[in-house]
TIMITI-984670 format. One record per residue (C-alpha): residue number from 1; residue in three letters; x, y, z negated. Coordinates in Angstrom, 1 decimal. Layout:
<nodes>
NODE num residu      u      v      w
NODE NUM    ALA      X      Y      Z
...
</nodes>
This chain:
<nodes>
NODE num residu      u      v      w
NODE   1    MET  122.1  151.9 -139.0
NODE   2    THR  119.0  154.2 -138.6
NODE   3    THR  120.4  155.5 -135.3
NODE   4    GLU  120.7  151.9 -134.0
NODE   5    LEU  117.1  151.2 -135.0
NODE   6    ILE  115.5  154.2 -133.4
NODE   7    GLY  117.7  154.7 -130.4
NODE   8    SER  117.6  158.2 -128.9
NODE   9    LEU  114.7  159.4 -131.1
NODE  10    SER  115.7  162.5 -133.1
NODE  11    ILE  114.5  162.3 -136.7
NODE  12    GLU  115.3  166.0 -137.2
NODE  13    GLY  113.3  166.8 -134.0
NODE  14    LEU  110.3  164.6 -135.3
NODE  15    LEU  110.2  166.5 -138.6
NODE  16    ALA  110.5  169.9 -136.9
NODE  17    ALA  107.6  168.9 -134.6
NODE  18    ARG  105.5  167.9 -137.6
NODE  19    ASP  106.2  171.3 -139.3
NODE  20    ASN  105.5  173.2 -136.1
NODE  21    ALA  102.2  171.4 -135.7
NODE  22    VAL  101.1  172.2 -139.3
NODE  23    ARG  102.0  175.9 -138.7
NODE  24    ALA  100.0  175.8 -135.5
NODE  25    PHE   97.0  174.5 -137.4
NODE  26    GLU   97.3  177.3 -139.9
NODE  27    THR   97.6  179.9 -137.1
NODE  28    ALA   94.5  178.4 -135.3
NODE  29    ARG   92.6  178.6 -138.6
NODE  30    ALA   93.5  182.2 -139.1
NODE  31    LEU   92.2  183.0 -135.6
NODE  32    LEU   89.0  181.1 -136.2
NODE  33    LEU   88.4  182.9 -139.4
NODE  34    ASP   88.8  186.2 -137.6
NODE  35    ALA   86.4  185.1 -135.0
NODE  36    ARG   83.9  184.1 -137.6
NODE  37    GLU   84.1  187.5 -139.2
NODE  38    HIS   83.3  189.2 -135.9
NODE  39    LEU   80.2  187.0 -135.3
NODE  40    LEU   78.9  187.4 -138.9
NODE  41    ARG   78.7  191.2 -138.3
NODE  42    PHE   75.8  190.3 -136.0
NODE  43    ASP   74.4  187.5 -138.2
NODE  44    VAL   75.7  184.9 -135.6
NODE  45    PRO   77.0  181.7 -137.3
NODE  46    MET   80.3  180.2 -136.3
NODE  47    PRO   80.1  176.8 -134.6
NODE  48    ALA   81.1  173.9 -136.8
NODE  49    LEU   84.7  173.1 -136.3
NODE  50    ASN   86.1  170.0 -138.0
NODE  51    ALA   89.5  168.3 -138.0
NODE  52    CYS   88.8  164.5 -137.6
NODE  53    TYR   91.0  162.0 -139.3
NODE  54    SER   91.1  158.2 -139.5
NODE  55    ALA   88.0  156.2 -140.2
NODE  56    GLY   85.9  159.0 -138.8
NODE  57    VAL   86.4  161.3 -141.8
NODE  58    SER   86.5  165.0 -141.1
NODE  59    ARG   87.1  168.2 -142.9
NODE  60    THR   86.1  171.7 -141.7
NODE  61    LEU   89.0  174.0 -140.7
NODE  62    LEU   87.1  176.9 -142.1
NODE  63    ASP   87.2  176.0 -145.8
NODE  64    ASP   87.7  178.9 -148.1
NODE  65    ALA   91.4  179.8 -148.9
NODE  66    GLU   91.5  178.0 -152.2
NODE  67    ARG   90.0  174.8 -150.8
NODE  68    TRP   92.3  175.0 -147.8
NODE  69    GLU   95.4  175.2 -150.0
NODE  70    GLU   94.2  172.5 -152.3
NODE  71    CYS   93.1  169.9 -149.6
NODE  72    GLY   93.0  171.1 -146.0
NODE  73    ARG   96.7  171.6 -145.3
NODE  74    ALA   97.7  168.5 -147.2
NODE  75    ASP   95.1  166.4 -145.2
NODE  76    ILE   96.6  167.6 -141.9
NODE  77    VAL  100.2  166.8 -143.1
NODE  78    ARG   99.2  163.3 -144.2
NODE  79    GLU   97.3  162.6 -141.0
NODE  80    ILE  100.3  163.7 -138.8
NODE  81    ASP  102.7  161.7 -141.0
NODE  82    ARG  100.4  158.6 -140.7
NODE  83    HIS  100.7  158.7 -136.9
NODE  84    ALA  104.4  159.4 -137.1
NODE  85    TRP  105.0  156.3 -139.2
NODE  86    ALA  102.9  154.2 -136.8
NODE  87    MET  105.1  155.4 -134.0
NODE  88    LEU  108.3  154.7 -135.8
NODE  89    PHE  107.2  151.1 -136.7
NODE  90    LYS  106.2  150.5 -133.1
NODE  91    LYS  109.4  151.9 -131.5
NODE  92    THR  111.7  150.1 -133.9
NODE  93    HIS  109.8  146.8 -133.4
NODE  94    VAL  109.7  146.1 -137.1
NODE  95    ARG  106.0  145.1 -136.8
NODE  96    GLN  107.0  142.2 -134.5
NODE  97    LEU  109.2  140.8 -137.3
NODE  98    MET  106.3  140.5 -139.7
NODE  99    ASP  103.9  137.5 -140.2
NODE 100    VAL  100.2  138.0 -139.7
NODE 101    SER   99.5  138.8 -143.4
NODE 102    ALA  102.2  141.5 -143.5
NODE 103    ARG  101.0  143.0 -140.3
NODE 104    ARG   97.4  143.2 -141.6
NODE 105    LYS   98.7  144.9 -144.7
NODE 106    MET  100.7  147.4 -142.7
NODE 107    ASP   97.7  148.1 -140.4
NODE 108    ALA   95.4  148.6 -143.4
NODE 109    LEU   97.9  151.1 -144.8
NODE 110    LEU   98.3  153.0 -141.6
NODE 111    HIS   94.6  153.0 -140.5
NODE 112    SER   92.6  153.3 -143.7
NODE 113    SER   91.1  156.7 -144.4
NODE 114    ILE   93.4  159.2 -146.0
NODE 115    PHE   90.6  159.9 -148.5
NODE 116    GLY   90.0  156.2 -149.3
NODE 117    GLN   91.7  153.5 -151.3
NODE 118    ARG   95.0  152.2 -150.0
NODE 119    PRO   95.7  148.4 -150.2
NODE 120    GLN   96.5  147.7 -153.9
NODE 121    GLY   96.9  151.4 -154.5
NODE 122    GLU   99.8  151.8 -152.1
NODE 123    THR  100.5  154.9 -150.1
NODE 124    LEU  102.7  155.7 -147.2
NODE 125    PRO  106.0  157.3 -148.2
NODE 126    PRO  106.5  161.0 -147.4
NODE 127    LEU  107.9  161.6 -144.0
NODE 128    THR  111.5  162.8 -144.7
NODE 129    ALA  114.8  161.9 -143.2
NODE 130    GLU  115.7  160.1 -146.3
NODE 131    THR  112.5  158.0 -146.6
NODE 132    ILE  112.6  157.2 -142.8
NODE 133    ALA  116.2  155.9 -143.1
NODE 134    ALA  115.5  153.9 -146.4
NODE 135    THR  112.2  152.4 -145.1
NODE 136    LEU  113.5  151.3 -141.7
NODE 137    GLU  116.8  150.0 -143.0
NODE 138    GLY  115.1  148.1 -145.7
NODE 139    LEU  112.7  146.5 -143.3
NODE 140    HIS  115.5  145.7 -140.9
NODE 141    ALA  117.6  144.1 -143.7
NODE 142    ASN  114.7  141.7 -144.4
NODE 143    ARG  114.2  140.6 -140.8
NODE 144    ALA  115.5  137.1 -141.5
NODE 145    ALA  113.0  136.6 -144.4
NODE 146    PHE  110.2  138.1 -142.2
NODE 147    PHE  111.0  135.6 -139.5
NODE 148    GLU  110.8  132.7 -142.0
NODE 149    ASP  107.5  134.2 -143.2
NODE 150    GLN  106.1  133.9 -139.6
NODE 151    VAL  107.1  130.2 -139.4
NODE 152    GLU  105.6  129.6 -142.8
NODE 153    SER  102.3  131.3 -141.9
NODE 154    VAL  101.9  128.9 -139.0
NODE 155    PHE  102.8  125.9 -141.2
NODE 156    LYS  100.1  126.9 -143.7
NODE 157    ARG   97.5  127.1 -140.9
NODE 158    ILE   98.0  123.5 -139.8
NODE 159    SER   94.9  121.5 -140.7
NODE 160    TRP   95.7  118.4 -142.8
NODE 161    ASP   92.2  117.1 -142.2
NODE 162    HIS   93.5  115.4 -139.1
NODE 163    LYS   95.6  112.2 -139.4
NODE 164    THR   97.6  113.2 -136.3
NODE 165    ASN   99.2  116.0 -138.3
NODE 166    ARG  102.1  115.3 -140.6
NODE 167    PRO  101.9  117.4 -143.8
NODE 168    CYS  105.7  117.4 -144.2
NODE 169    GLN  106.7  119.0 -141.0
NODE 170    PHE  105.9  120.6 -137.7
NODE 171    GLY  105.2  118.2 -134.8
NODE 172    ALA  105.2  118.6 -131.1
NODE 173    ARG  101.4  118.2 -131.2
NODE 174    MET   99.5  119.8 -134.0
NODE 175    ILE   95.9  120.8 -134.9
NODE 176    VAL   95.6  124.3 -136.3
NODE 177    ARG   92.5  125.8 -138.0
NODE 178    ALA   90.9  128.4 -135.7
NODE 179    SER   87.3  129.6 -135.4
NODE 180    ASP   85.4  129.9 -132.1
NODE 181    ASN   86.3  133.5 -131.7
NODE 182    TRP   89.9  133.6 -133.1
NODE 183    TYR   91.1  135.1 -129.8
NODE 184    TYR   88.9  138.2 -130.2
NODE 185    GLY   90.9  139.4 -133.1
NODE 186    SER   94.3  141.1 -132.8
NODE 187    GLU   95.9  138.8 -135.3
NODE 188    HIS   96.1  135.1 -135.9
NODE 189    GLU   98.8  132.7 -136.9
NODE 190    LEU   98.7  131.2 -133.4
NODE 191    TYR  100.2  134.5 -132.2
NODE 192    ASP  102.9  134.1 -134.9
NODE 193    LEU  103.7  130.6 -133.4
NODE 194    GLU  103.9  132.1 -129.9
NODE 195    ARG  106.2  134.9 -131.1
NODE 196    VAL  108.5  132.6 -133.1
NODE 197    LEU  108.9  130.1 -130.2
NODE 198    CYS  109.8  133.0 -127.8
NODE 199    LEU  112.4  134.3 -130.2
NODE 200    LEU  113.9  130.9 -130.8
NODE 201    ASP  114.1  130.3 -127.0
NODE 202    GLY  115.6  133.7 -126.4
NODE 203    GLN  112.6  135.1 -124.6
NODE 204    PRO  111.0  138.5 -125.4
NODE 205    PRO  107.7  138.1 -127.2
NODE 206    PRO  104.7  138.8 -125.0
NODE 207    ASP  103.0  142.2 -125.2
NODE 208    ASN   99.3  142.7 -125.7
NODE 209    ASP   98.6  141.8 -122.1
NODE 210    GLY  100.6  138.6 -121.9
NODE 211    GLY  100.9  135.1 -123.4
NODE 212    LEU   98.1  133.8 -125.6
NODE 213    ARG   96.2  137.1 -125.3
NODE 214    SER   96.0  136.9 -121.5
NODE 215    LEU   94.9  133.3 -121.8
NODE 216    ALA   92.2  134.2 -124.4
NODE 217    ARG   90.7  136.8 -122.0
NODE 218    ARG   90.1  134.2 -119.3
NODE 219    ASP   87.0  132.1 -119.1
NODE 220    THR   88.9  129.1 -120.5
NODE 221    THR   86.9  125.8 -121.0
NODE 222    GLN   86.9  124.3 -124.4
NODE 223    GLY   88.3  120.9 -124.7
NODE 224    GLU   90.8  121.4 -121.8
NODE 225    TRP   94.5  121.9 -122.1
NODE 226    HIS   95.8  125.3 -120.9
NODE 227    THR   99.5  126.2 -120.6
NODE 228    VAL  100.2  129.6 -122.2
NODE 229    PRO  101.8  132.1 -119.8
NODE 230    SER  105.4  133.0 -120.6
NODE 231    SER  108.1  135.2 -119.2
NODE 232    GLY  110.5  132.2 -119.1
NODE 233    ARG  109.9  128.5 -119.3
NODE 234    ALA  106.5  127.4 -120.7
NODE 235    LEU  106.7  126.8 -124.4
NODE 236    LEU  103.1  126.2 -125.5
NODE 237    ALA   99.9  124.6 -124.4
NODE 238    ILE   96.6  124.9 -126.2
NODE 239    LYS   93.2  123.3 -126.2
NODE 240    ILE   90.4  125.0 -128.1
NODE 241    HIS   87.6  123.2 -129.9
NODE 242    SER   84.9  124.7 -132.1
NODE 243    GLU   86.9  125.1 -135.3
NODE 244    THR   90.4  124.1 -134.3
NODE 245    ALA   93.1  124.7 -131.8
NODE 246    HIS   95.1  121.7 -130.5
NODE 247    VAL   98.6  122.8 -129.8
NODE 248    LYS  101.5  121.3 -127.9
NODE 249    ILE  105.0  122.7 -128.2
NODE 250    LEU  106.6  122.0 -124.8
NODE 251    ALA  110.2  122.3 -125.9
NODE 252    PRO  111.1  119.5 -128.4
NODE 253    GLU  114.3  121.2 -129.6
NODE 254    LEU  112.2  124.1 -130.9
NODE 255    VAL  110.2  121.8 -133.1
NODE 256    ASP  113.5  120.7 -134.8
NODE 257    GLN  114.4  124.4 -135.3
NODE 258    LEU  111.0  125.1 -136.9
NODE 259    ASN  111.4  122.2 -139.3
NODE 260    ARG  115.0  123.3 -140.1
NODE 261    ILE  113.7  126.8 -141.0
NODE 262    MET  111.0  125.3 -143.3
NODE 263    SER  113.4  122.8 -144.9
NODE 264    ASN  115.8  125.6 -145.8
NODE 265    ARG  113.0  127.5 -147.5
NODE 266    TYR  111.5  124.4 -149.2
NODE 267    PRO  114.3  121.9 -149.5
NODE 268    GLN  112.6  119.9 -152.3
NODE 269    ALA  109.4  119.5 -150.4
NODE 270    LEU  110.6  119.0 -146.9
NODE 271    GLY  114.1  117.7 -147.4
NODE 272    ARG  117.1  119.9 -146.5
NODE 273    ARG  118.5  119.3 -143.0
NODE 274    THR  122.1  120.0 -142.2
NODE 275    ALA  122.1  119.3 -138.5
</nodes>
């Protein structure tokens, strides 16, 4: 299963590259310490040399031996592992399966400082063949639930302050809560809606340069309808107001599929549909 998820990527090669990189850091540190000794004979200080990590945190590569063994080497290993996990999540597309809340949590875990607090005390698992297989296979096994989470995240974002919305189901036209600058952020439930519609229609979800993101970068006029670019047939049109986004789903059959997904998750609230 793991081979299917990561394609031609060699886990053994990845772990070997990590170990080689750590040894290279240790070799470089030994050479730098030797250079410092030569300079100090002439009372010339060694230039400051730091290893920079996430969130701008840095640590000198010239700590004393005890400090290096206690923190320095471990910091470098954790930082390499953090980047390796980010690469694995990207190449296996597991991030695309998650709703906006889960993606924000994953991003916080990946990009927070290695010296700071993780979300709710969580940490990345150690980078081993066993944990890579278990983590990726576990995420892949939950892909159906992740997809339903994306649909639900959009549903919860629908504004019930507007009488044109129907609180029991998705509609072909909806009003979604959105601030003036929602499109400047990398995550919003509107992107979840776009991704879900593409997947239901058999289209690949847009990358960071396409779809809603490309529309958001244009000088679009508020209060006017704009069709969202798509790799296939157009699925979505949007009209931005000051605190809301008016949305039209252009494929009626996809509205039925969205409601079917929600009714399966909440049959008592929405009424189970068998069609």
